[in-house]
Structure formats: C-alpha cells, structure tokens
C-alpha positions as a Markdown table, in Angstrom:
| # | Residue | x | y | z |
|---|---|---|---|---|
| 1 | Leu | 101.2 | 12.4 | 6.5 |
| 2 | Trp | 99.9 | 10.7 | 10.4 |
| 3 | Glu | 99.9 | 7.9 | 12.6 |
| 4 | Phe | 97.6 | 6.6 | 15.3 |
| 5 | Thr | 98.5 | 3.7 | 17.7 |
| 6 | Thr | 96.3 | 0.9 | 18.5 |
| 7 | Arg | 96.8 | -0.8 | 22.7 |
| 8 | Ala | 98.1 | -4.0 | 20.2 |
| 9 | Arg | 99.6 | -5.0 | 17.4 |
| 10 | Val | 98.0 | -4.6 | 13.6 |
| 11 | Glu | 97.8 | -7.5 | 11.6 |
| 12 | Ser | 96.2 | -6.6 | 8.4 |
| 13 | Ser | 95.0 | -4.0 | 6.2 |
| 14 | Pro | 93.1 | -1.4 | 6.4 |
| 15 | Ala | 89.9 | -0.3 | 4.7 |
| 16 | Val | 89.0 | 2.9 | 3.1 |
| 17 | Ala | 86.4 | 4.5 | 1.6 |
| 18 | Gly | 84.2 | 8.0 | 1.8 |
| 19 | Gly | 87.1 | 9.3 | 3.9 |
| 20 | Lys | 87.5 | 6.7 | 6.6 |
| 21 | Val | 89.3 | 4.2 | 7.7 |
| 22 | Tyr | 88.4 | 1.3 | 9.3 |
| 23 | Ile | 91.2 | -1.1 | 11.0 |
| 24 | Gly | 91.3 | -3.6 | 13.6 |
| 25 | Ser | 93.8 | -4.5 | 16.0 |
| 26 | Asn | 94.9 | -7.7 | 18.4 |
| 27 | Asp | 93.2 | -5.1 | 20.8 |
| 28 | Gly | 89.5 | -6.5 | 19.7 |
| 29 | Arg | 88.9 | -2.9 | 18.7 |
| 30 | Leu | 87.8 | -2.4 | 15.3 |
| 31 | Tyr | 88.8 | 1.6 | 14.9 |
| 32 | Val | 87.3 | 4.2 | 12.2 |
| 33 | Leu | 89.5 | 7.0 | 11.9 |
| 34 | Asp | 89.5 | 10.0 | 9.7 |
| 35 | Ala | 91.7 | 9.5 | 6.5 |
| 36 | Ala | 92.4 | 12.9 | 6.3 |
| 37 | Lys | 93.2 | 13.8 | 9.8 |
| 38 | Gly | 94.1 | 10.3 | 11.1 |
| 39 | Ser | 91.6 | 10.9 | 14.1 |
| 40 | Lys | 89.5 | 8.7 | 15.9 |
| 41 | Leu | 86.1 | 8.9 | 14.9 |
| 42 | Phe | 84.7 | 5.8 | 16.3 |
| 43 | Glu | 86.0 | 1.9 | 18.1 |
| 44 | Phe | 84.1 | -1.0 | 18.5 |
| 45 | Glu | 85.1 | -3.5 | 21.1 |
| 46 | Ala | 84.9 | -7.2 | 19.1 |
| 47 | Gly | 85.7 | -8.7 | 22.6 |
| 48 | Ala | 88.6 | -11.0 | 20.5 |
| 49 | Pro | 91.4 | -9.8 | 18.5 |
| 50 | Val | 90.3 | -8.7 | 15.1 |
| 51 | Ser | 93.6 | -9.8 | 13.0 |
| 52 | Ala | 91.7 | -10.1 | 9.4 |
| 53 | Ser | 91.4 | -6.8 | 7.4 |
| 54 | Pro | 87.9 | -5.3 | 7.3 |
| 55 | Ala | 85.5 | -5.8 | 4.4 |
| 56 | Leu | 83.2 | -3.0 | 3.4 |
| 57 | Ala | 79.9 | -3.4 | 1.3 |
| 58 | Glu | 76.7 | -1.3 | 0.9 |
| 59 | Gly | 77.8 | 1.4 | 4.2 |
| 60 | Lys | 78.3 | -1.7 | 6.0 |
| 61 | Val | 81.8 | -3.0 | 8.3 |
| 62 | Val | 82.4 | -7.0 | 8.5 |
| 63 | Ile | 84.7 | -7.9 | 10.5 |
| 64 | Ala | 85.7 | -11.5 | 12.1 |
| 65 | Thr | 87.5 | -12.2 | 15.1 |
| 66 | Gln | 89.8 | -15.0 | 16.4 |
| 67 | Asp | 87.2 | -16.7 | 18.4 |
| 68 | Gly | 85.4 | -17.5 | 14.9 |
| 69 | Lys | 82.4 | -14.7 | 15.3 |
| 70 | Leu | 81.6 | -12.8 | 12.2 |
| 71 | Ile | 80.5 | -9.1 | 12.9 |
| 72 | Cys | 78.6 | -6.7 | 11.0 |
| 73 | Leu | 77.9 | -3.2 | 11.3 |
| 74 | Gly | 76.2 | -0.4 | 10.0 |
| 75 | Ala | 72.4 | 1.2 | 8.9 |
C-alpha cells in the first residue's frame, strides 16, 4: 500500500497500534508513521542505532539502542 524510506537499514519488525506504525532504524531514529498512509507523524533521535523491535504498553513506547540505552517514550 505504501513505503517509507529511512536513512539507514531497518533490521527490526514494526510495532502497530492505534493506527500508527513504530519502527526503529540503524540511522538512530524511531519513526512513527500513519498506518493508513505511511506518512511520518513523528521522529525521535535515539543517538545510536535502533535495531530491536519497539515494545508498546499502556500508551508508552520502549526502544533499546545498540549503545545499551533503554528509552521509554510517552505520557
């Protein structure tokens, strides 16, 4: 239906919830995309490659970076 290009390779699976797609990239960013259109809604600079799949729970997104950080985003 659509495609989205990051600045580096994507090695993980996306997480999908609430009409949004969450995907980490080796460019050090977490992207949040509109699931229907594929358009970028938000981008978070994690500071290091994000090669593991994001985890979603209770309105929060948790990502791990290759430099050993665990980052939780959300309200």
